N, CA, C and O atoms as CSV, one atom per row, in Angstrom:
chain,resi,resn,atom,element,x,y,z
A,1,MET,N,N,60.448,109.752,126.459
A,1,MET,CA,C,61.518,110.049,125.389
A,1,MET,C,C,60.612,110.817,124.447
A,1,MET,O,O,59.414,110.626,124.240
A,2,SER,N,N,61.495,111.806,123.869
A,2,SER,CA,C,60.854,112.667,122.620
A,2,SER,C,C,60.559,111.801,121.683
A,2,SER,O,O,61.029,110.664,121.738
A,3,PRO,N,N,59.792,112.164,120.742
A,3,PRO,CA,C,59.599,111.662,119.319
A,3,PRO,C,C,60.836,111.630,118.506
A,3,PRO,O,O,61.056,110.736,117.689
A,4,LEU,N,N,61.601,112.566,118.728
A,4,LEU,CA,C,62.941,112.705,118.084
A,4,LEU,C,C,64.062,111.828,118.507
A,4,LEU,O,O,65.206,111.912,118.059
A,5,TYR,N,N,63.664,110.997,119.383
A,5,TYR,CA,C,64.532,109.966,120.050
A,5,TYR,C,C,65.225,108.976,118.915
A,5,TYR,O,O,64.480,108.234,118.274
A,6,VAL,N,N,66.471,108.967,118.699
A,6,VAL,CA,C,67.018,108.365,117.757
A,6,VAL,C,C,68.283,107.463,118.334
A,6,VAL,O,O,68.928,107.957,119.260
A,7,LEU,N,N,68.631,106.279,117.874
A,7,LEU,CA,C,69.505,105.426,118.111
A,7,LEU,C,C,70.775,105.299,117.200
A,7,LEU,O,O,70.696,105.329,115.972
A,8,ASP,N,N,71.934,105.158,117.880
A,8,ASP,CA,C,73.078,105.051,116.775
A,8,ASP,C,C,72.966,103.487,116.204
A,8,ASP,O,O,71.989,102.759,116.382
A,9,LEU,N,N,74.123,103.146,115.511
A,9,LEU,CA,C,74.459,101.850,115.120
A,9,LEU,C,C,74.506,100.831,116.197
A,9,LEU,O,O,74.079,99.695,115.991
A,10,ALA,N,N,74.986,101.175,117.284
A,10,ALA,CA,C,75.075,100.135,118.390
A,10,ALA,C,C,74.138,100.069,119.262
A,10,ALA,O,O,74.272,99.367,120.265
A,11,GLY,N,N,72.754,100.969,118.968
A,11,GLY,CA,C,71.495,101.017,119.766
A,11,GLY,C,C,71.588,101.900,120.987
A,11,GLY,O,O,70.755,101.764,121.883
A,12,ASN,N,N,72.438,102.693,121.065
A,12,ASN,CA,C,72.776,103.835,122.182
A,12,ASN,C,C,71.882,104.949,121.706
A,12,ASN,O,O,71.527,105.133,120.541
A,13,ALA,N,N,71.507,105.801,122.958
A,13,ALA,CA,C,70.618,106.941,122.553
A,13,ALA,C,C,71.582,108.077,122.048
A,13,ALA,O,O,72.684,108.216,122.578
A,14,ARG,N,N,71.132,108.946,120.950
A,14,ARG,CA,C,72.081,109.782,120.452
A,14,ARG,C,C,71.945,111.182,121.341
A,14,ARG,O,O,72.804,112.058,121.243
A,15,VAL,N,N,70.871,111.308,122.158
A,15,VAL,CA,C,71.100,112.429,123.097
A,15,VAL,C,C,71.006,111.712,124.587
A,15,VAL,O,O,70.157,110.837,124.760
A,16,SER,N,N,71.865,112.089,125.622
A,16,SER,CA,C,72.027,111.675,126.750
A,16,SER,C,C,72.026,112.959,127.693
A,16,SER,O,O,73.064,113.617,127.748
A,17,GLU,N,N,71.053,113.303,128.346
A,17,GLU,CA,C,71.025,114.288,129.220
A,17,GLU,C,C,71.307,115.519,128.280
A,17,GLU,O,O,70.532,115.592,127.326
A,18,SER,N,N,72.072,116.300,128.349
A,18,SER,CA,C,72.380,117.445,127.516
A,18,SER,C,C,73.412,117.396,126.420
A,18,SER,O,O,73.770,118.309,125.674
A,19,THR,N,N,73.865,115.998,126.481
A,19,THR,CA,C,75.067,116.016,125.474
A,19,THR,C,C,74.394,115.306,124.178
A,19,THR,O,O,73.609,114.364,124.291
A,20,VAL,N,N,74.807,115.887,122.881
A,20,VAL,CA,C,74.232,115.169,121.610
A,20,VAL,C,C,75.554,114.424,121.126
A,20,VAL,O,O,76.689,114.892,121.213
A,21,ASP,N,N,75.193,113.126,120.578
A,21,ASP,CA,C,76.112,112.254,120.086
A,21,ASP,C,C,75.925,112.409,118.508
A,21,ASP,O,O,74.868,112.071,117.975
A,22,ILE,N,N,76.976,112.926,117.796
A,22,ILE,CA,C,76.750,113.368,116.442
A,22,ILE,C,C,77.025,112.023,115.738
A,22,ILE,O,O,76.512,111.905,114.626
A,23,GLY,N,N,77.685,111.088,116.164
A,23,GLY,CA,C,78.053,109.653,115.492
A,23,GLY,C,C,79.382,109.938,114.807
A,23,GLY,O,O,79.595,109.487,113.682
A,24,ALA,N,N,80.314,110.703,115.477
A,24,ALA,CA,C,81.559,110.982,114.410
A,24,ALA,C,C,82.494,109.797,114.673
A,24,ALA,O,O,83.508,109.705,113.980
A,25,TYR,N,N,82.242,108.904,115.595
A,25,TYR,CA,C,83.254,107.520,115.345
A,25,TYR,C,C,82.473,106.500,114.916
A,25,TYR,O,O,82.932,105.379,115.137
A,26,GLU,N,N,81.539,106.555,114.425
A,26,GLU,CA,C,80.681,105.352,113.729
A,26,GLU,C,C,81.308,105.349,112.554
A,26,GLU,O,O,81.446,106.444,112.009
A,27,ALA,N,N,81.761,104.316,111.976
A,27,ALA,CA,C,82.333,103.877,110.597
A,27,ALA,C,C,82.129,102.576,110.398
A,27,ALA,O,O,82.016,101.776,111.327
A,28,LEU,N,N,82.063,102.248,109.099
A,28,LEU,CA,C,81.998,100.699,108.659
A,28,LEU,C,C,83.524,100.404,108.417
A,28,LEU,O,O,84.342,101.300,108.208
A,29,PRO,N,N,83.801,99.203,108.460
A,29,PRO,CA,C,85.129,98.630,108.512
A,29,PRO,C,C,85.519,98.634,106.920
A,29,PRO,O,O,84.726,98.306,106.037
A,30,LEU,N,N,86.799,99.036,106.708
A,30,LEU,CA,C,87.239,99.358,105.493
A,30,LEU,C,C,87.956,98.028,104.972
A,30,LEU,O,O,88.517,97.369,105.848
A,31,GLY,N,N,88.009,97.554,103.681
A,31,GLY,CA,C,88.578,96.328,103.299
A,31,GLY,C,C,87.277,95.503,102.731
A,31,GLY,O,O,86.204,96.055,102.484
A,32,ILE,N,N,87.525,94.111,102.562
A,32,ILE,CA,C,86.735,93.225,102.074
A,32,ILE,C,C,86.866,92.119,102.934
A,32,ILE,O,O,87.912,91.485,103.071
A,33,GLU,N,N,85.722,91.869,103.559
A,33,GLU,CA,C,85.397,90.773,104.530
A,33,GLU,C,C,84.743,89.669,103.958
A,33,GLU,O,O,83.581,89.741,103.558
A,34,THR,N,N,85.533,88.491,103.886
A,34,THR,CA,C,84.746,87.287,103.259
A,34,THR,C,C,84.781,86.129,104.242
A,34,THR,O,O,85.855,85.686,104.648
A,35,PRO,N,N,83.675,85.667,104.603
A,35,PRO,CA,C,83.662,84.652,105.692
A,35,PRO,C,C,84.434,83.322,104.937
A,35,PRO,O,O,84.390,82.979,103.756
A,36,VAL,N,N,85.092,82.771,105.987
A,36,VAL,CA,C,85.770,81.472,105.521
A,36,VAL,C,C,85.264,80.415,106.184
A,36,VAL,O,O,85.292,80.215,107.398
A,37,ALA,N,N,84.687,79.586,105.129
A,37,ALA,CA,C,83.937,78.120,105.960
A,37,ALA,C,C,84.861,77.101,105.303
A,37,ALA,O,O,85.568,77.277,104.311
A,38,ALA,N,N,84.718,75.975,106.064
A,38,ALA,CA,C,85.296,74.523,105.656
A,38,ALA,C,C,85.076,74.324,104.190
A,38,ALA,O,O,83.914,74.312,103.784
A,39,GLY,N,N,86.007,74.176,103.403
A,39,GLY,CA,C,85.989,73.940,101.820
A,39,GLY,C,C,85.621,74.710,101.219
A,39,GLY,O,O,85.300,74.437,100.062
A,40,LYS,N,N,85.484,76.096,101.735
A,40,LYS,CA,C,85.314,77.259,100.772
A,40,LYS,C,C,86.448,77.750,100.122
A,40,LYS,O,O,87.563,77.565,100.611
A,41,ILE,N,N,86.290,78.349,99.087
A,41,ILE,CA,C,87.418,78.841,98.062
A,41,ILE,C,C,87.738,80.316,98.781
A,41,ILE,O,O,86.844,81.113,99.068
A,42,THR,N,N,89.029,80.527,99.003
A,42,THR,CA,C,89.343,81.894,99.349
A,42,THR,C,C,90.388,82.236,98.424
A,42,THR,O,O,90.846,81.466,97.580
A,43,PHE,N,N,90.769,83.507,98.630
A,43,PHE,CA,C,91.911,84.232,97.894
A,43,PHE,C,C,92.648,85.214,98.853
A,43,PHE,O,O,92.111,86.054,99.575
A,44,LEU,N,N,94.124,84.924,98.711
A,44,LEU,CA,C,94.836,85.454,99.767
A,44,LEU,C,C,96.172,86.008,99.171
A,44,LEU,O,O,96.770,85.284,98.375
A,45,PRO,N,N,96.664,87.173,99.473
A,45,PRO,CA,C,96.056,88.184,100.467
A,45,PRO,C,C,95.149,89.031,99.654
A,45,PRO,O,O,95.473,89.428,98.535
A,46,ASN,N,N,94.052,89.299,100.195
A,46,ASN,CA,C,93.179,90.249,99.734
A,46,ASN,C,C,92.736,91.402,100.787
A,46,ASN,O,O,91.959,91.154,101.709
A,47,PRO,N,N,93.249,92.569,100.588
A,47,PRO,CA,C,93.880,93.276,99.332
A,47,PRO,C,C,95.075,92.869,99.111
A,47,PRO,O,O,95.673,92.288,100.016
A,48,THR,N,N,95.633,93.066,97.970
A,48,THR,CA,C,96.872,92.543,97.381
A,48,THR,C,C,97.673,93.777,96.749
A,48,THR,O,O,97.142,94.870,96.558
A,49,SER,N,N,98.747,93.543,96.505
A,49,SER,CA,C,99.605,94.497,95.794
A,49,SER,C,C,100.437,93.741,94.806
A,49,SER,O,O,101.341,94.307,94.192
A,50,ASN,N,N,100.169,92.536,94.647
A,50,ASN,CA,C,100.614,91.636,93.371
A,50,ASN,C,C,100.124,90.330,93.071
A,50,ASN,O,O,99.363,90.182,92.115
A,51,LEU,N,N,100.468,89.385,93.769
A,51,LEU,CA,C,99.982,87.941,93.623
A,51,LEU,C,C,98.798,87.542,94.470
A,51,LEU,O,O,98.861,87.726,95.685
A,52,VAL,N,N,97.769,87.033,93.944
A,52,VAL,CA,C,96.655,86.695,94.903
A,52,VAL,C,C,96.648,84.974,94.595
A,52,VAL,O,O,96.630,84.487,93.465
A,53,TYR,N,N,96.665,84.304,95.704
A,53,TYR,CA,C,96.817,82.799,95.808
A,53,TYR,C,C,95.517,82.301,96.243
A,53,TYR,O,O,94.936,82.741,97.235
A,54,ILE,N,N,95.019,81.279,95.407
A,54,ILE,CA,C,93.804,80.448,95.697
A,54,ILE,C,C,94.065,79.580,96.724
A,54,ILE,O,O,95.216,79.214,96.962
A,55,SER,N,N,92.916,79.132,97.493
A,55,SER,CA,C,93.038,78.153,98.513
A,55,SER,C,C,91.535,77.420,98.565
A,55,SER,O,O,90.471,78.000,98.349
A,56,GLY,N,N,91.683,76.151,98.868
A,56,GLY,CA,C,90.404,75.383,99.086
A,56,GLY,C,C,89.896,74.888,97.718
A,56,GLY,O,O,88.921,74.152,97.870
A,57,ALA,N,N,90.238,75.055,96.476
A,57,ALA,CA,C,89.911,74.461,95.243
A,57,ALA,C,C,90.162,72.916,95.266
A,57,ALA,O,O,91.310,72.545,95.515
A,58,LYS,N,N,89.363,72.149,95.071
A,58,LYS,CA,C,89.620,70.768,94.975
A,58,LYS,C,C,90.042,70.189,93.419
A,58,LYS,O,O,90.644,69.132,93.229
A,59,THR,N,N,89.578,71.141,92.342
A,59,THR,CA,C,89.984,70.681,91.179
A,59,THR,C,C,90.479,71.995,90.446
A,59,THR,O,O,90.407,73.152,90.862
A,60,ASP,N,N,90.980,71.545,89.296
A,60,ASP,CA,C,91.444,73.022,88.300
A,60,ASP,C,C,90.306,73.852,87.963
A,60,ASP,O,O,89.346,73.249,87.482
A,61,LEU,N,N,90.212,75.027,88.101
A,61,LEU,CA,C,89.306,76.055,87.885
A,61,LEU,C,C,89.748,77.098,86.790
A,61,LEU,O,O,90.843,77.658,86.734
A,62,ASP,N,N,88.744,77.240,85.979
A,62,ASP,CA,C,88.891,78.378,85.013
A,62,ASP,C,C,88.664,79.730,85.622
A,62,ASP,O,O,87.805,79.895,86.488
A,63,TYR,N,N,89.325,80.570,85.236
A,63,TYR,CA,C,88.905,81.991,85.939
A,63,TYR,C,C,88.933,83.092,84.794
A,63,TYR,O,O,89.450,82.886,83.696
A,64,THR,N,N,88.294,84.341,85.182
A,64,THR,CA,C,88.373,85.301,84.364
A,64,THR,C,C,88.257,86.510,85.327
A,64,THR,O,O,87.424,86.524,86.234
A,65,VAL,N,N,89.250,87.673,85.063
A,65,VAL,CA,C,88.993,88.658,85.884
A,65,VAL,C,C,88.332,90.046,85.217
A,65,VAL,O,O,88.793,90.447,84.148
A,66,TYR,N,N,87.377,90.679,85.792
A,66,TYR,CA,C,86.918,91.667,85.260
A,66,TYR,C,C,87.199,93.235,86.008
A,66,TYR,O,O,87.476,93.423,87.192
A,67,GLY,N,N,87.072,94.034,85.179
A,67,GLY,CA,C,87.170,95.421,85.914
A,67,GLY,C,C,85.595,95.728,86.327
A,67,GLY,O,O,84.569,95.191,85.911
A,68,LEU,N,N,85.769,96.738,87.250
A,68,LEU,CA,C,84.194,97.189,87.614
A,68,LEU,C,C,83.205,97.751,86.432
A,68,LEU,O,O,82.006,97.966,86.607
A,69,ASN,N,N,83.861,97.937,85.287
A,69,ASN,CA,C,83.101,98.422,84.185
A,69,ASN,C,C,82.605,97.282,83.310
A,69,ASN,O,O,81.809,97.502,82.397
A,70,GLY,N,N,83.092,96.004,83.594
A,70,GLY,CA,C,82.461,94.888,82.807
A,70,GLY,C,C,83.695,94.574,81.870
A,70,GLY,O,O,83.500,93.635,81.097
A,71,GLN,N,N,84.890,95.169,81.801
A,71,GLN,CA,C,85.827,94.982,80.731
A,71,GLN,C,C,86.565,93.565,81.309
A,71,GLN,O,O,86.989,93.423,82.456
A,72,LYS,N,N,86.606,92.620,80.296
A,72,LYS,CA,C,87.557,91.304,80.482
A,72,LYS,C,C,89.029,91.616,80.522
A,72,LYS,O,O,89.580,92.112,79.539
A,73,LEU,N,N,89.718,91.324,81.690
A,73,LEU,CA,C,91.053,91.807,81.673
A,73,LEU,C,C,91.931,90.773,81.465
A,73,LEU,O,O,92.980,91.002,80.863
A,74,THR,N,N,91.611,89.405,81.961
A,74,THR,CA,C,92.292,88.470,81.522
A,74,THR,C,C,91.667,86.956,82.042
A,74,THR,O,O,90.761,86.930,82.875
A,75,GLU,N,N,92.092,86.037,81.619
A,75,GLU,CA,C,91.523,84.817,81.951
A,75,GLU,C,C,92.560,83.735,81.864
A,75,GLU,O,O,93.482,83.836,81.056
A,76,GLY,N,N,92.433,82.616,82.736
A,76,GLY,CA,C,93.337,81.452,82.759
A,76,GLY,C,C,92.724,80.369,83.454
A,76,GLY,O,O,91.509,80.182,83.522
A,77,VAL,N,N,93.746,79.557,84.044
A,77,VAL,CA,C,93.340,78.129,84.814
A,77,VAL,C,C,94.090,78.089,86.074
A,77,VAL,O,O,95.319,78.125,86.133
A,78,PHE,N,N,93.187,78.001,87.219
A,78,PHE,CA,C,93.973,77.775,88.686
A,78,PHE,C,C,94.383,76.210,88.527
A,78,PHE,O,O,93.503,75.432,88.156
A,79,THR,N,N,95.552,75.775,88.767
A,79,THR,CA,C,95.971,74.304,88.798
A,79,THR,C,C,96.939,74.224,90.238
A,79,THR,O,O,97.331,75.217,90.852
A,80,ALA,N,N,97.149,73.140,90.521
A,80,ALA,CA,C,98.089,72.838,91.717
A,80,ALA,C,C,99.354,73.554,91.257
A,80,ALA,O,O,99.950,74.318,92.016
A,81,SER,N,N,99.809,73.278,89.870
A,81,SER,CA,C,101.303,74.002,89.705
A,81,SER,C,C,101.072,75.517,89.595
A,81,SER,O,O,102.021,76.287,89.740
A,82,HIS,N,N,99.952,75.915,89.365
A,82,HIS,CA,C,99.758,77.617,89.237
A,82,HIS,C,C,98.601,78.166,89.955
A,82,HIS,O,O,97.597,78.589,89.383
A,83,PRO,N,N,98.775,78.145,91.224
A,83,PRO,CA,C,97.700,78.691,92.100
A,83,PRO,C,C,97.445,80.181,92.388
A,83,PRO,O,O,96.933,80.591,93.430
A,84,ALA,N,N,97.862,80.969,91.337
A,84,ALA,CA,C,97.952,82.465,91.504
A,84,ALA,C,C,97.745,83.322,90.385
A,84,ALA,O,O,98.119,83.011,89.255
A,85,ILE,N,N,97.091,84.522,90.690
A,85,ILE,CA,C,97.063,85.441,89.520
A,85,ILE,C,C,97.957,86.537,89.933
A,85,ILE,O,O,98.190,86.767,91.120
A,86,ASP,N,N,98.394,87.124,89.088
A,86,ASP,CA,C,99.524,88.307,89.144
A,86,ASP,C,C,98.660,89.605,88.684
A,86,ASP,O,O,98.249,89.801,87.541
A,87,PHE,N,N,98.456,90.512,89.893
A,87,PHE,CA,C,97.552,91.692,89.783
A,87,PHE,C,C,98.764,92.731,89.581
A,87,PHE,O,O,98.403,93.888,89.799
A,88,THR,N,N,99.732,92.634,89.320
A,88,THR,CA,C,100.827,93.785,89.603
A,88,THR,C,C,100.660,94.735,88.457
A,88,THR,O,O,101.083,95.854,88.748
A,89,ALA,N,N,100.226,94.647,87.373
A,89,ALA,CA,C,100.078,95.408,86.031
A,89,ALA,C,C,98.837,96.220,86.280
A,89,ALA,O,O,98.700,97.290,85.688
A,90,TYR,N,N,97.812,95.726,87.222
A,90,TYR,CA,C,96.567,96.562,87.219
A,90,TYR,C,C,96.531,97.785,88.106
A,90,TYR,O,O,97.461,97.999,88.884
A,91,ALA,N,N,95.609,98.503,88.028
A,91,ALA,CA,C,95.599,99.906,88.666
A,91,ALA,C,C,95.096,99.611,90.126
A,91,ALA,O,O,94.575,98.520,90.354
A,92,SER,N,N,95.224,100.478,91.047
A,92,SER,CA,C,94.642,100.222,92.431
A,92,SER,C,C,93.033,100.143,92.115
A,92,SER,O,O,92.522,100.833,91.233
A,93,GLY,N,N,92.402,99.363,92.811
A,93,GLY,CA,C,90.959,99.194,92.746
A,93,GLY,C,C,90.478,97.917,92.854
A,93,GLY,O,O,91.211,96.949,93.058
A,94,LEU,N,N,88.929,97.839,92.693
A,94,LEU,CA,C,88.225,96.713,93.086
A,94,LEU,C,C,88.101,95.897,91.700
A,94,LEU,O,O,87.877,96.492,90.646
A,95,TYR,N,N,88.278,94.341,91.772
A,95,TYR,CA,C,88.229,93.559,90.408
A,95,TYR,C,C,87.470,92.654,90.916
A,95,TYR,O,O,87.412,92.407,92.121
A,96,LEU,N,N,86.649,91.932,89.790
A,96,LEU,CA,C,85.798,90.680,90.117
A,96,LEU,C,C,86.364,89.677,89.362
A,96,LEU,O,O,86.570,89.786,88.153
A,97,LEU,N,N,86.678,88.499,90.163
A,97,LEU,CA,C,87.031,87.327,89.682
A,97,LEU,C,C,85.970,86.237,89.483
A,97,LEU,O,O,85.358,85.777,90.446
A,98,LYS,N,N,85.789,85.887,88.401
A,98,LYS,CA,C,84.749,84.873,88.162
A,98,LYS,C,C,85.241,83.377,87.852
A,98,LYS,O,O,85.997,83.165,86.903
A,99,LEU,N,N,84.742,82.256,88.765
A,99,LEU,CA,C,85.475,81.048,88.721
A,99,LEU,C,C,84.403,80.279,87.675
A,99,LEU,O,O,83.251,80.713,87.642
A,100,SER,N,N,84.745,79.230,86.888
A,100,SER,CA,C,84.023,78.190,86.350
A,100,SER,C,C,83.033,77.332,87.213
A,100,SER,O,O,82.221,76.553,86.714
A,101,ASN,N,N,83.183,77.555,88.570
A,101,ASN,CA,C,82.111,76.740,89.313
A,101,ASN,C,C,81.049,77.670,89.593
A,101,ASN,O,O,80.253,77.333,90.470
A,102,GLY,N,N,80.847,79.014,88.892
A,102,GLY,CA,C,79.797,79.853,89.098
A,102,GLY,C,C,80.245,80.959,90.170
A,102,GLY,O,O,79.775,82.090,90.044
A,103,GLU,N,N,81.170,80.674,91.264
A,103,GLU,CA,C,81.373,81.773,92.270
A,103,GLU,C,C,81.925,83.041,91.712
A,103,GLU,O,O,82.607,82.960,90.690
A,104,THR,N,N,81.689,84.316,92.316
A,104,THR,CA,C,82.384,85.563,91.660
A,104,THR,C,C,82.990,85.981,93.368
A,104,THR,O,O,82.373,85.889,94.429
A,105,HIS,N,N,84.300,86.416,93.136
A,105,HIS,CA,C,84.877,86.976,94.171
A,105,HIS,C,C,85.297,88.055,94.016
A,105,HIS,O,O,85.754,88.206,92.883
A,106,ARG,N,N,85.383,89.219,94.872
A,106,ARG,CA,C,86.059,90.572,94.862
A,106,ARG,C,C,87.457,90.434,95.388
A,106,ARG,O,O,87.871,89.829,96.377
A,107,ILE,N,N,88.222,91.307,94.277
A,107,ILE,CA,C,89.717,91.299,94.792
A,107,ILE,C,C,89.912,92.838,94.816
A,107,ILE,O,O,89.422,93.556,93.944
A,108,LEU,N,N,90.635,93.307,95.832
A,108,LEU,CA,C,90.899,94.561,95.961
A,108,LEU,C,C,92.388,94.813,95.713
A,108,LEU,O,O,93.121,94.369,96.597
A,109,LYS,N,N,93.013,95.464,94.643
A,109,LYS,CA,C,94.440,95.838,94.339
A,109,LYS,C,C,94.736,97.130,95.177
A,109,LYS,O,O,94.028,98.130,95.057
A,110,LYS,N,N,96.000,97.062,96.182
A,110,LYS,CA,C,96.277,98.221,96.725
A,110,LYS,C,C,96.995,99.339,95.844
A,110,LYS,O,O,97.264,100.435,96.335
């Protein structure tokens, strides 16, 4: 192999015989992937266009929603009778949801 031998993301050679792979089809997945473990707090649907529901919380949790610029947008409490946040009024983009248990989650608004 030549010293210019390069592998793509899947570990395949970029040069095969006389064909050069420029990697046009390599792309990272779009969206937010959050692994779901037993007992882990999750928010669905994510991405959302309006309401985001909490799942997996064992107790009431205070929350604060921040824009990516650090501006506090809203705060409240997740309870059994109020398990959602309304993102309808927010512009499309990424938001940070900080919980009173110390966790921070990313929410994507469509």
